[in-house]
C-alpha atoms as one frame of an Amber mdcrd trajectory, in Angstrom:
protein
   0.245   0.112  -0.206   1.369   3.422  -1.222   2.147   6.040   1.670  -0.067
   9.159   2.649   2.035  11.250   1.625   2.504   9.912  -1.979  -1.509   9.620
  -1.994  -2.131  13.065  -1.259   0.199  14.151  -3.568  -1.116  12.745  -6.525
  -4.630  13.670  -5.416  -3.337  16.947  -4.870  -1.795  17.341  -8.364  -4.931
  15.371  -9.874  -7.287  18.302  -8.425  -4.932  21.103  -9.446  -4.638  19.874
 -12.961  -8.732  19.060 -13.290  -9.101  23.292 -11.862  -6.430  24.664 -14.475
  -8.464  22.313 -17.575 -12.069  23.996 -16.095 -10.501  27.074 -15.940  -9.221
  27.869 -19.333 -12.290  26.236 -20.928 -13.808  28.976 -19.384 -11.404  31.347
 -20.305 -12.794  33.808 -22.987  -9.979  36.322 -24.537 -11.523  39.424 -26.068
  -9.268  40.643 -28.695  -6.847  43.680 -28.447  -4.761  46.292 -30.674  -1.664
  46.974 -28.678  -0.298  49.386 -31.843  -0.383  50.363 -35.359   2.395  51.982
 -37.557   1.312  53.895 -40.714   4.105  52.185 -43.286   2.646  54.311 -46.061
  -0.233  56.312 -46.860  -1.151  58.279 -50.116  -4.341  60.104 -51.362  -5.403
  60.525 -54.811  -8.455  62.821 -54.882 -11.165  61.952 -52.334  -9.523  58.612
 -51.147  -6.857  57.760 -49.065  -5.071  54.239 -49.156  -3.106  53.151 -46.055
  -0.685  50.884 -45.551  -0.624  49.488 -41.706   1.491  46.968 -39.803  -1.400
  46.086 -36.651   0.170  44.388 -33.353  -2.170  42.880 -30.999  -3.235  39.465
 -29.927  -6.758  37.186 -30.765  -7.274  38.723 -34.384  -6.013  37.040 -37.104
  -6.297  39.568 -40.531  -9.029  41.835 -42.048 -12.107  39.159 -41.746 -12.148
  40.282 -37.808 -11.352  44.049 -38.203 -13.760  47.299 -38.440 -13.872  50.866
 -38.631 -16.232  53.112 -36.575 -16.413  56.542 -36.851 -18.051  56.634 -33.161
 -15.761  57.460 -31.048 -15.812  54.857 -27.474 -14.298  53.589 -24.826 -11.530
  50.785 -25.031 -13.689  47.213 -24.511 -17.172  48.582 -25.076 -19.283  47.981
 -28.012 -18.763  49.076 -31.377 -22.698  50.434 -32.464 -21.732  51.489 -35.458
 -19.507  50.271 -38.359 -18.069  53.041 -40.999 -19.484  51.347 -44.492 -17.180
  53.148 -46.912 -13.900  51.796 -46.711 -12.475  48.046 -48.151  -9.506  46.113
 -46.198  -6.852  43.998 -47.934  -4.867  41.641 -46.002  -0.935  41.488 -46.905
   0.162  39.591 -44.329  -0.593  37.627 -40.876   1.173  36.096 -38.273   1.379
  35.976 -34.447   1.307  38.861 -33.403   1.241  41.244 -36.471  -1.102  41.624
 -39.617  -0.403  44.041 -42.538  -3.618  45.523 -44.101  -4.061  47.555 -46.580
  -7.199  49.766 -45.801  -8.642  52.111 -48.825 -11.079  55.296 -47.288 -12.506
  58.073 -48.061 -10.807  61.130 -47.501 -13.009  62.412 -44.587 -12.818  64.952
 -42.029 -13.168  62.697 -38.757 -11.677  60.334 -37.378 -12.072  56.165 -38.115
 -11.624  54.113 -35.068 -10.815  50.211 -34.815 -13.017  47.346 -33.918 -11.991
  43.888 -33.525 -14.803  40.593 -33.656 -15.102  38.896 -30.302 -16.525  35.586
 -30.537 -17.541  33.458 -27.043 -17.279  30.112 -29.277 -14.457  29.269 -30.107
 -13.493  28.743 -34.229 -16.470  30.051 -35.454 -16.779  32.319 -38.548 -20.102
  34.081 -37.972 -21.673  35.728 -35.088 -19.688  37.596 -32.216 -19.551  41.384
 -31.419 -18.000  44.225 -32.200 -15.484  45.841 -29.670 -14.431  49.129 -30.161
 -10.400  49.792 -29.231 -10.589  52.802 -27.600  -9.856  56.442 -28.771  -6.348
  56.561 -28.863  -6.629  54.125 -31.857  -7.685  55.791 -34.873  -6.647  57.095
 -38.641  -7.519  60.441 -39.650  -7.156  61.047 -43.207  -6.978  65.113 -43.628
  -5.101  65.266 -40.215  -2.433  61.963 -41.244  -2.267  64.213 -44.980  -0.733
  66.937 -43.067   1.630  65.047 -40.157   4.330  63.065 -41.014   3.886  59.773
 -41.551   5.664  59.344 -37.358   3.104  61.267 -36.117   0.589  59.290 -37.347
   1.735  56.006 -35.632  -0.470  55.214 -32.559   0.995  52.941 -29.575  -1.687
  53.445 -26.730  -1.492  56.620 -25.000   1.601  57.046 -26.721   2.612  58.966
 -29.836   5.622  58.504 -31.466
């Protein structure tokens, strides 16, 4: 018969393992954009083309990225999605997505929203989560400033 200390240790390890599996199963991670960099920007007449490097986690490519003209707090729902833009994914890795965004040359800020789904591996459904007032594109302003002024890194402007 095994000593009591070995049985207690084994039971403790099993309980810990079961708790970790259960906690991981119920744990949901919301998508976040940590920062983005405007690699290039060009405007022709009334349309602008951005090439962005977007750093963050829990989102993949352009399918889970949207723009809104409504300012909001980070983590709030995006109620209205801006209708007049086009996204094209260039490259996606674990923490970085390069994307081209074609937008009209407007005189307002366009903020980022990411899709958050409660279920794993579902291509539809979910809600759109606002990425905050510090992460935005402003075609009119960005055009008058240098590209370095358009780099946004969560409350830090380079």
